[in-house]
ZAVOLUM-777729 format. One record per residue (C-alpha): x, y, z. Coordinates in steps of 0.2 Angstrom, whole numbers, plus 5000, padded with zeros to 4 digits. Example, Ala and Ser with C-alpha at 12.3 -4.5 7.8 and 13.67 -1.06 7.14 Angstrom:
BEGIN
506249785039 506849955036 
***
This chain:
BEGIN
556856175862 555656035866 553956005876 553155865885 551755805876 551255695891 552055595906 552955475891 553055575877 554355715873 554355805858 555855905851 556155945832 557955945823 558456025807 559655975798 560356065780 561055945769 562355995754 561755905739 560755925725 560055755718 558955795705 557355665701 558355525709 557755435727 558555475740 558555335756 558755395771 559255305788 559255385804 560055295819 559955345838 560955225848 560455295864 559055415868 559155555881 557455565891 556755735901 555555815912 555255975909 556756055902 558055955914 558755805906 558655635916 560155555920 560055385912 559555375892 558555255885 559755115877 559255085857 559355075842 558055185836 558055175819 556855265806 557055235787 556255315771 556455375755 555755545744 556455635729 556255805724 554755765713 553655715726 554155845737 553655955722 552155875719 551555905736 552256075740 551056215739 551856385734 551256565734 551956725728 551856865740 552657015735 552257105752 553457235758 553457285775 554457455783 555057405798 555257515811 557057475812 558157545799 557657425783 556057365775 555557175771 555057125755 554156915760 554156865741 553556685745 552556565757 552656365755 552056225764 552256045760 552355885774 554155955779 553256125784 553056305782 554356425774 554356615770 555656675759 555956875761 557456975757 558357085760 559057135777 560057315773 561657315780 561857145785 561057025799 560857155813 559057085821 558356905823 556656905817 554956795822 553456825813 552056785826 550356785822 548756665820 547756555808 546056615805 545656455817 546456535831 547956425833 549456525837 550956515823 552556565825 553856595809 555756615817 557156685804 558256505800 559456575789 559956755781 561056865776 560857065768 560056975751 559056835757 558056775771 557256615776 555756605789 555056445796 553656385805 554156325823 553756135820 553656115840 551756155837 551556045822 551156105805 549756245800 548156185803 547556125783 545856185787 546756365790 546256495776 547256645781 548856665792 549056835800 550656885805 551757015814 553457045812 554557045830 556557085831 557757085843 559757155841 561057025839 562357025852 563757135847 564957065862 564456935872 563556825859 562156775871 560456805861 559156895870 557456835871 556657015872 555757025853 554857185851 553657215837 554357315823 552857315809 551257305804 550357145804 550157055786 548856925778 549256765768 547856695760 547956505759 546656495746 547456555732 
***
């Protein structure tokens, strides 16, 4: 899902989990798109923009860790479902913001989102990017960018929708399922 920024610019953010551990060694990334589909609203325009479009960068775990803000949360919410969520940790760096939580008793029965605002009035949404009955990972929905660096407080409320049992088609009918909680970003 993406959005038009203006007549010439469409923003779409993709995540890829790379399954390797590198320790402290440098990683060199090169991403190549041979062509890019163009959109008007949510509809693809038939012609593609020919590339190649090449993005290259180098990083390592030391650099990412050095620039990562981490805060223990230890916030337990009783949801109006059949389980509690223990929000354990909040992290933030240039790659985005994450909230680590667990568990979702009885397996993953619900798709969850944390919706709210920062103290500057900006909307914030964390979606459930992965999880099982032992752990959950919520990531900031990146289409609106990272959380403003000037923000001092996040106020979030959990929303849920049942996972489909037969059709496989997700509903987008999220309902509030618990009290709001805050994350103090100044700690």
